[in-house]
C-alpha positions in Angstrom: 0.0 0.0 0.0 1.4 3.4 -1.0 1.2 6.3 1.2 1.4 9.8 -0.2 2.3 12.8 2.0 1.2 16.2 0.8 2.4 19.4 2.0 0.0 22.1 2.4 0.9 25.3 0.7 -1.0 28.5 1.4 -1.8 30.5 -1.8 -1.1 34.2 -2.1 -3.8 36.4 -1.1 -4.8 39.3 -3.5 -3.2 42.0 -1.4 0.2 40.2 -1.6 0.7 40.9 -5.3 2.2 38.7 -7.9 4.3 35.7 -6.9 7.9 36.0 -7.3 9.6 33.4 -9.6 12.6 31.5 -8.2 15.9 33.3 -7.9 18.1 33.2 -11.0 20.7 30.5 -10.8 24.1 31.4 -9.1 22.8 34.6 -7.5 22.4 35.8 -4.0 19.5 38.0 -2.6 20.4 41.4 -1.4 18.5 44.6 -0.5 20.0 47.4 -2.7 19.6 51.0 -3.1 19.3 52.5 -6.6 22.8 53.9 -6.5 24.2 50.5 -5.6 22.9 48.7 -8.6 25.5 47.0 -10.9 25.2 45.8 -14.4 24.5 42.1 -14.3 22.1 42.3 -11.3 18.7 41.0 -11.5 15.5 43.0 -10.4 11.9 41.9 -10.2 9.8 44.0 -12.7 6.5 43.1 -14.5 6.3 39.5 -12.9 9.9 38.4 -13.9 13.4 38.7 -12.7 15.1 40.8 -15.2 18.9 41.3 -15.8 20.3 44.8 -15.8 22.1 45.2 -19.2 23.0 48.9 -18.7 22.4 52.0 -16.6 21.9 55.4 -18.4 22.0 57.9 -15.6 19.8 59.2 -12.8 16.1 59.4 -13.0 15.8 62.1 -10.4 16.8 62.4 -6.8 18.2 59.1 -5.7 16.8 57.1 -8.7 18.6 55.3 -11.4 17.4 54.4 -14.9 18.0 50.8 -15.7 18.0 49.1 -19.1 16.6 45.7 -18.4 16.8 42.5 -20.7 13.5 41.9 -22.4 11.9 45.1 -21.1 13.7 48.3 -21.8 14.4 51.3 -19.6 12.9 51.3 -16.1 13.4 53.8 -13.3 14.3 52.3 -9.9 13.2 54.9 -7.3 13.4 53.0 -4.0 15.6 50.2 -2.4 14.4 46.9 -3.5 15.3 43.1 -3.2 17.6 42.2 -6.0 19.6 39.1 -6.9 23.3 39.7 -7.5 25.5 37.1 -9.3 27.9 35.1 -7.1 31.5 36.0 -8.3 34.2 33.4 -7.9 36.2 34.0 -4.8 34.0 36.6 -3.3 33.1 36.5 0.3 29.8 37.7 1.6 30.4 39.8 4.8 27.7 40.4 7.5 27.7 43.2 9.8 
């Protein structure tokens, strides 16, 4: 007789917004301000994690205009959770 165990997963409520897809491979999550963004980072925009291909300048006080893969220009105005590629030999430091 086979016994199947099912884990209950609660669904997202309407006020939580869209579900985030899994993190891109070989990346680490970080909270990042617009001025700390780097080319190669991933940011969640329009339901997908999109890679930053280029940055064109400032979009106002403390904002940054990012050129995203498969999306085009997008203005990052506030700090956000991003995914930064893990570089070989890098050590993540915690305060």
